[in-house]
C-alpha positions as CSV (number, residue, x, y, z in Angstrom):
1,M,122.9,96.8,104.6
2,S,122.3,96.3,100.9
3,F,118.8,95.8,99.5
4,Q,119.9,94.8,96.0
5,P,119.3,91.2,95.1
6,T,122.2,89.0,94.2
7,I,122.8,88.0,90.5
8,K,121.4,84.5,91.0
9,D,118.1,86.0,92.3
10,V,117.6,88.3,89.3
11,S,115.2,87.0,86.7
12,R,115.0,88.7,83.2
13,R,111.9,90.6,84.2
14,A,113.5,91.7,87.5
15,F,116.5,92.9,85.6
16,L,114.3,94.9,83.2
17,G,112.5,96.3,86.2
18,Q,115.8,97.4,87.9
19,S,116.8,99.0,84.6
20,A,113.5,100.8,84.1
21,G,115.2,104.2,83.7
22,S,116.7,103.0,80.4
23,L,114.1,100.6,79.2
24,G,113.5,102.6,76.1
25,G,117.1,101.9,75.1
26,L,116.7,98.3,76.0
27,A,113.5,98.0,74.0
28,L,115.4,99.5,71.0
29,A,118.3,97.2,71.5
30,H,115.9,94.2,71.6
31,L,114.3,95.4,68.4
32,L,117.6,95.8,66.7
33,S,118.6,92.2,67.7
34,T,115.6,90.6,66.0
35,P,115.3,89.6,62.3
36,A,112.6,92.2,61.8
37,A,114.7,95.0,63.3
38,A,116.0,96.2,60.0
39,A,112.5,96.7,58.7
40,Q,111.3,98.2,62.0
41,I,113.9,101.0,62.3
42,A,115.0,100.9,58.7
43,A,113.4,104.1,57.4
44,K,115.2,107.3,58.3
45,P,112.8,109.1,60.6
46,K,111.7,112.6,59.7
47,A,109.9,113.1,63.0
48,R,111.1,112.5,66.6
49,A,108.0,113.8,68.4
50,V,104.2,114.1,68.0
51,I,101.8,116.5,69.6
52,C,98.2,115.3,69.2
53,L,95.4,117.9,69.7
54,F,92.6,115.5,70.2
55,Q,89.0,116.7,69.7
56,H,86.6,114.4,71.6
57,G,83.1,114.1,70.2
58,G,83.5,114.1,66.4
59,P,84.0,117.6,64.8
60,S,81.7,118.4,61.9
61,Q,83.7,118.1,58.7
62,M,81.2,119.8,56.4
63,D,81.1,122.8,58.7
64,L,84.8,123.2,59.3
65,F,87.1,121.6,56.6
66,D,85.0,120.2,53.8
67,P,82.8,122.7,52.0
68,K,79.7,121.3,50.3
69,P,77.7,123.7,48.1
70,V,75.4,120.9,47.0
71,L,74.5,120.3,50.6
72,A,73.7,124.0,51.0
73,K,71.5,123.9,47.9
74,Y,69.4,121.1,49.5
75,D,69.3,122.7,52.9
76,G,65.9,121.9,54.6
77,Q,65.0,119.3,51.9
78,P,64.9,115.5,52.2
79,Y,68.3,113.9,51.7
80,P,68.4,112.7,48.1
81,G,71.4,110.5,48.3
82,G,69.8,107.2,49.6
83,E,70.0,105.6,53.0
84,L,72.2,107.1,55.7
85,E,73.6,105.2,58.7
86,T,72.2,107.1,61.7
87,H,72.9,106.6,65.4
88,F,69.7,108.3,66.6
89,D,67.3,107.2,63.8
90,K,64.1,108.6,65.3
91,Q,65.6,112.2,65.3
92,K,66.9,112.3,61.7
93,G,65.8,115.3,59.7
94,N,66.4,117.0,56.3
95,C,69.6,118.2,54.8
96,L,71.5,120.7,57.0
97,G,73.8,123.0,55.1
98,S,76.6,124.8,56.9
99,P,75.6,128.2,58.4
100,Y,79.2,129.3,58.0
101,K,81.1,130.6,54.9
102,F,84.2,129.0,53.6
103,Q,87.1,130.9,52.1
104,K,90.5,130.1,50.5
105,F,93.6,130.4,52.6
106,G,97.3,130.4,51.9
107,Q,99.1,130.1,48.6
108,C,97.7,126.6,48.3
109,G,94.2,128.0,48.3
110,M,92.9,125.6,50.9
111,D,89.1,126.0,51.7
112,L,88.4,126.4,55.4
113,C,85.5,127.7,57.5
114,E,85.4,131.3,58.6
115,L,85.5,130.0,62.2
116,L,89.1,128.9,61.6
117,P,91.0,132.1,60.6
118,H,94.1,131.2,62.5
119,T,94.2,127.7,61.1
120,G,93.8,129.4,57.7
121,R,97.0,131.3,58.3
122,I,98.9,128.0,58.6
123,A,97.2,126.4,55.6
124,D,100.5,126.3,53.7
125,D,101.9,124.2,56.6
126,I,99.2,121.6,57.0
127,C,98.2,118.4,55.3
128,L,94.4,118.2,55.3
129,V,92.9,114.8,54.9
130,R,89.2,115.0,53.9
131,S,88.7,111.3,53.2
132,M,89.1,109.6,56.5
133,K,86.8,106.8,57.6
134,T,86.5,104.6,60.6
135,E,84.6,101.5,61.8
136,S,82.1,102.6,64.5
137,V,79.6,105.4,65.2
138,D,79.8,104.6,68.9
139,H,82.1,107.1,70.7
140,E,83.9,104.6,72.9
141,A,84.6,102.1,70.1
142,A,85.6,104.9,67.7
143,L,87.9,106.3,70.3
144,R,89.5,103.0,70.8
145,M,90.0,102.7,67.1
146,I,91.7,106.1,66.6
147,H,93.9,105.6,69.7
148,S,94.7,101.9,69.6
149,G,93.6,100.5,66.2
150,R,90.9,98.2,67.6
151,L,87.3,98.5,68.5
152,F,87.6,96.5,71.7
153,A,89.1,97.7,74.9
154,G,92.5,96.8,76.4
155,M,94.8,97.5,73.5
156,P,97.9,99.8,73.7
157,A,97.6,103.4,72.5
158,W,99.7,104.2,69.5
159,P,102.1,106.5,71.5
160,S,102.7,103.5,73.8
161,W,103.7,101.4,70.8
162,A,106.0,104.2,69.5
163,M,107.5,104.7,73.0
164,Y,108.2,101.0,73.3
165,A,110.2,101.2,70.1
166,L,111.9,104.5,70.4
167,G,112.4,105.1,74.2
168,S,112.9,108.4,75.9
169,E,115.2,111.4,75.1
170,N,115.1,113.0,78.5
171,E,115.5,111.0,81.7
172,N,114.1,113.8,83.8
173,L,110.7,113.8,82.1
174,P,108.3,111.1,80.9
175,A,108.5,110.3,77.3
176,Y,104.7,110.3,76.9
177,V,102.8,113.1,78.5
178,V,99.0,113.7,78.6
179,L,97.9,117.3,79.3
180,S,94.5,117.0,80.9
181,D,91.6,119.4,80.8
182,P,90.9,121.2,84.1
183,G,87.3,120.5,83.5
184,G,87.7,116.8,83.9
185,L,88.5,113.6,82.0
186,P,87.4,113.0,78.4
187,V,85.0,110.2,77.5
188,D,86.6,106.8,78.0
189,G,89.0,108.5,80.5
190,E,92.5,107.0,81.0
191,H,91.8,104.3,78.4
192,N,92.6,106.9,75.8
193,W,96.3,106.8,76.8
194,S,96.6,103.3,78.3
195,S,99.5,101.0,77.4
196,G,97.1,98.0,77.4
197,W,99.1,94.8,77.7
198,L,102.4,96.5,76.8
199,P,104.5,97.0,80.0
200,A,102.8,99.6,82.1
201,Q,105.7,102.0,81.9
202,Y,104.6,102.9,78.4
203,Q,101.3,104.4,79.4
204,G,100.8,108.2,79.3
205,T,101.7,110.2,82.3
206,T,99.1,112.8,83.1
207,F,100.0,116.4,83.8
208,R,97.2,118.4,85.4
209,S,96.6,122.1,84.5
210,G,97.8,124.7,87.0
211,S,101.0,125.3,89.0
212,S,101.2,121.7,90.4
213,P,100.8,119.4,87.4
214,V,102.0,116.3,89.2
215,F,100.7,115.2,92.6
216,N,103.2,114.9,95.5
217,L,106.2,116.1,93.5
218,Q,107.5,118.5,96.1
219,S,109.4,117.4,99.2
220,P,107.5,117.9,102.6
221,P,108.1,121.4,104.0
222,G,111.3,121.7,106.1
223,T,112.9,118.6,104.6
224,V,116.7,119.0,104.2
225,A,117.9,118.0,100.7
226,A,120.5,115.5,102.0
227,A,117.9,113.9,104.3
228,R,115.5,113.6,101.4
229,A,118.1,112.0,99.2
230,N,118.9,109.4,101.9
231,Q,115.1,108.7,102.3
232,L,114.8,108.1,98.6
233,K,117.9,105.9,98.4
234,F,116.5,103.8,101.3
235,L,113.1,103.6,99.7
236,E,114.7,102.6,96.4
237,G,116.4,99.7,98.1
238,L,113.2,98.5,99.6
239,N,111.4,98.8,96.3
240,R,114.1,96.9,94.4
241,E,114.0,94.1,96.9
242,H,110.2,94.0,96.6
243,L,110.4,94.0,92.8
244,A,112.8,91.0,92.8
245,R,110.1,89.0,94.6
246,H,107.4,90.1,92.1
247,A,109.3,90.2,88.9
248,E,106.2,89.5,86.8
249,S,104.5,92.7,87.8
250,T,104.9,95.4,85.0
251,E,102.7,97.7,87.1
252,L,105.2,97.5,89.9
253,A,108.1,98.1,87.6
254,A,106.3,101.1,86.0
255,R,105.6,102.5,89.5
256,L,109.3,102.3,90.4
257,T,110.2,104.0,87.2
258,N,107.7,106.7,87.9
259,F,109.2,107.2,91.4
260,E,112.7,107.6,89.8
261,I,111.4,110.1,87.2
262,A,109.4,112.0,89.8
263,A,112.6,112.5,91.9
264,R,114.3,114.0,88.9
265,M,111.2,116.0,87.9
266,Q,111.5,118.0,91.1
267,T,114.1,120.2,89.4
268,A,112.9,119.8,85.8
269,V,109.2,120.7,86.2
270,P,109.6,124.2,87.8
271,D,111.6,125.4,84.8
272,L,109.2,123.7,82.4
273,L,106.3,125.7,83.9
274,D,108.0,129.0,84.0
275,F,106.2,130.9,81.3
276,S,107.8,134.1,82.3
277,Q,110.6,133.0,80.0
278,E,108.3,133.5,77.1
279,S,108.2,136.8,75.2
280,A,105.1,139.0,75.1
281,A,104.8,138.3,71.4
282,T,104.7,134.5,72.0
283,R,102.1,134.9,74.8
284,A,99.9,137.1,72.5
285,M,100.3,134.6,69.6
286,Y,99.0,131.7,71.7
287,G,96.2,133.9,73.2
288,L,97.4,133.5,76.8
289,D,95.9,136.9,77.7
290,N,92.5,136.2,76.2
291,P,90.0,134.6,78.6
292,A,88.4,132.6,75.7
293,T,91.7,130.9,74.7
294,K,93.9,131.2,77.9
295,E,93.4,127.6,79.2
296,Y,93.9,125.8,75.9
297,A,96.7,128.2,74.9
298,G,98.6,127.4,78.1
299,R,98.5,123.7,77.4
300,C,99.5,124.2,73.7
301,L,102.5,126.3,74.9
302,L,103.3,123.7,77.5
303,A,103.3,121.0,74.8
304,R,105.9,123.0,72.9
305,R,108.1,123.4,76.0
306,L,107.8,119.6,76.7
307,I,108.9,118.8,73.1
308,E,111.8,121.2,73.4
309,R,113.0,119.2,76.4
310,G,113.0,115.8,74.7
311,V,109.5,114.5,75.5
312,R,108.4,112.5,72.5
313,F,104.6,112.3,72.7
314,V,102.2,114.9,74.1
315,Q,98.4,114.7,73.9
316,L,95.9,117.3,74.7
317,F,92.4,116.2,75.6
318,L,89.1,118.1,76.2
319,S,86.7,117.3,79.1
320,G,83.8,115.1,78.1
321,Q,83.1,115.2,74.3
322,P,82.4,118.8,73.4
323,W,82.4,118.3,69.7
324,D,79.5,115.9,70.0
325,T,77.0,118.4,68.5
326,H,73.6,116.5,68.6
327,S,72.0,119.9,69.2
328,K,73.0,123.5,68.7
329,N,75.6,122.4,66.2
330,A,76.3,125.9,64.8
331,E,76.4,127.6,68.3
332,S,78.7,124.9,69.7
333,L,81.2,125.0,66.9
334,K,81.5,128.8,67.2
335,G,82.5,128.5,70.9
336,L,84.8,125.5,70.4
337,C,86.6,127.2,67.5
338,A,87.0,130.4,69.5
339,R,88.6,128.3,72.3
340,T,91.0,126.2,70.2
341,D,91.7,127.7,66.8
342,Q,94.2,130.4,67.8
343,P,96.3,128.2,70.2
344,S,96.4,125.3,67.8
345,A,97.7,127.4,64.9
346,A,100.1,129.2,67.2
347,L,101.6,125.9,68.2
348,V,102.4,125.1,64.6
349,K,103.8,128.7,63.9
350,D,105.9,128.6,67.1
351,L,107.4,125.2,66.3
352,K,108.2,126.4,62.8
353,A,109.8,129.6,64.0
354,R,112.1,127.6,66.4
355,G,113.1,125.1,63.7
356,L,111.2,122.3,65.4
357,L,108.3,121.7,63.0
358,D,110.4,119.5,60.6
359,S,110.9,117.0,63.4
360,T,107.6,117.4,65.3
361,I,104.2,116.4,64.0
362,V,101.1,118.3,65.2
363,L,98.0,116.3,64.7
364,W,94.4,117.6,65.0
365,T,91.7,115.0,64.9
366,G,88.6,113.6,66.5
367,E,87.2,110.0,66.4
368,F,84.7,110.5,63.5
369,G,82.6,113.1,61.8
370,R,79.0,114.2,61.5
371,L,76.0,113.6,59.2
372,P,74.8,115.9,56.4
373,I,71.3,115.9,57.8
374,S,69.9,117.5,60.9
375,Q,69.3,115.7,64.1
376,G,66.3,117.3,65.7
377,K,66.2,121.0,65.0
378,D,69.8,122.0,64.7
379,G,72.1,119.2,65.6
380,R,74.2,116.6,63.7
381,D,74.4,112.9,64.4
382,H,77.6,110.7,64.3
383,N,79.2,109.6,61.0
384,R,81.9,107.0,60.6
385,H,81.9,107.0,56.8
386,G,83.7,110.4,56.3
387,F,85.6,112.8,58.5
388,S,88.6,115.2,58.3
389,L,91.8,115.7,60.2
390,W,95.0,117.6,59.6
391,A,98.7,117.1,60.4
392,A,101.6,119.5,60.2
393,G,105.3,119.0,60.2
394,G,107.4,115.9,60.7
395,G,107.4,114.7,57.1
396,F,103.8,115.3,56.2
397,K,103.2,117.2,53.0
398,S,102.4,120.9,53.5
399,G,99.7,123.0,51.9
400,Y,98.0,119.8,50.6
401,V,94.5,118.5,50.6
402,H,94.0,114.8,50.3
403,G,90.9,112.9,49.2
404,A,87.3,113.9,49.0
405,T,83.9,112.9,50.3
406,D,80.7,112.8,48.2
407,D,78.7,115.9,47.3
408,F,77.0,115.9,50.7
409,G,80.0,115.1,52.9
410,Y,78.6,111.8,54.0
411,A,81.1,109.2,52.8
412,A,84.8,109.3,51.8
413,R,84.9,108.7,48.1
414,D,88.3,109.6,46.6
415,N,91.7,108.4,48.0
416,I,90.1,106.9,51.1
417,V,92.3,106.8,54.2
418,T,91.4,104.4,57.0
419,V,92.4,104.9,60.6
420,H,94.8,101.9,60.1
421,D,96.3,103.6,57.0
422,F,96.9,106.8,58.9
423,H,98.5,104.9,61.8
424,A,100.8,103.2,59.3
425,T,101.7,106.6,57.8
426,L,102.2,108.2,61.1
427,F,104.6,105.5,62.2
428,S,106.5,105.7,58.9
429,T,107.4,109.4,59.7
430,L,108.9,108.1,63.0
431,G,111.0,105.6,61.2
432,L,108.9,102.7,62.2
433,D,107.5,99.9,60.1
434,H,103.9,99.2,61.3
435,R,104.1,95.6,60.1
436,E,107.3,94.8,62.0
437,L,106.7,96.6,65.2
438,T,105.2,93.8,67.2
439,Y,104.8,92.5,70.7
440,P,103.8,88.9,71.8
441,H,100.2,88.8,73.0
442,D,97.7,85.9,73.2
443,G,100.1,83.5,71.6
444,R,101.0,85.6,68.5
445,D,103.0,88.7,67.5
446,T,100.5,91.6,67.7
447,S,100.9,95.0,66.1
448,L,99.1,98.3,66.1
449,T,97.7,98.0,62.6
450,D,97.4,94.2,62.3
451,A,98.0,94.8,58.6
452,D,97.5,91.2,57.5
453,V,93.8,91.5,58.6
454,T,93.1,95.2,58.1
455,G,95.1,95.7,54.9
456,A,96.7,98.8,56.4
457,N,99.2,100.6,54.2
458,V,101.3,103.8,54.3
459,V,99.7,106.5,52.2
460,P,102.7,108.0,50.4
461,E,100.7,110.9,49.0
462,L,100.5,112.4,52.5
463,L,104.3,112.5,52.8
464,A,106.7,115.2,51.6
């Protein structure tokens, strides 16, 4: 008995659902068939993959990446630079200089905080942007901006856009993987990697930490392989028949795609997680044997192994928003850097040693920065007017510092880069034109950057 619908019963959406395993190719084929296709895929891509090390909470730029001797001079004194936009106005204090020293790293002479010695050792490989700005000092809105280009909820994350255009390179693993923190979800949870109103199959697939990253991946104990194959084949027939009756449901189509991938992942994932294949030198470089770095190191190493196997987009998140240093700023930064600095730098070094950095972008960023004045005794409040991020590989310029903030680190001043500009630049390295990569929504073609409204532009100075 066949459970496949006849040709006359198959709508366009049902056909796409049944072809879910190759939808990335179909999406690309669709793009190439449109008048805008030449612009969308015209540029030769330098990158084929991105690993985003996302730092929830807003890392303090003047304490980590953007030294401000003038701020140190005014430490403890009233801020002389005029009005500041504060989130917690009643707690604002005087100027707060960084308690940490900066030093020059690499042949490029990049100034970085002493808390980041490992990042300092890859200074000649990174592009440090000191002139970022965003549009909100509210965490949730700023997170939506950095991930989806909008302040309001419900928009697709940027990897979902890229996955829609580029598709997958490995049918046995998801194209977009999220490596979650064992401590729990970040602020705004799964909205950080949602596909919004793009078809649901383009959302991020979460891998948990530990030996079983995906729920229900293994067959029940005692199940014979042939019997399991027959079960899955029978279930697939039922699912396809159901999808044909509900062709409008992208969630259902995505679920069926996930079932198919999960079946193939049963053989792919055990090999992926087998860190015994890694050398002692590699394990030491990431910090796998150090209790302070072990957990984050494991996820950074797993990210590299995913990229090696054709996964395009990997994001690492932290539980809650640990960089949100409203109190004990100095103490918090010390612990966070001890946890993340070595594994982050090791990822870049490892990719470079394996010849993968040229085609893989490593991005380190939060949603905004911090203020140059104290909040309460020893904290820093939110700041949307200036923050720092860095990117390595995949066509970004190496050993380069772009832009500057004012003397106190409050506002981006020279060579300002908006979040929309950075998205446009990031897409250009993937061979995508941010103006032309669109999807119909609410009666118009919508894009990640909405450049006609935002004025987003590629920043050529960031590119090699």
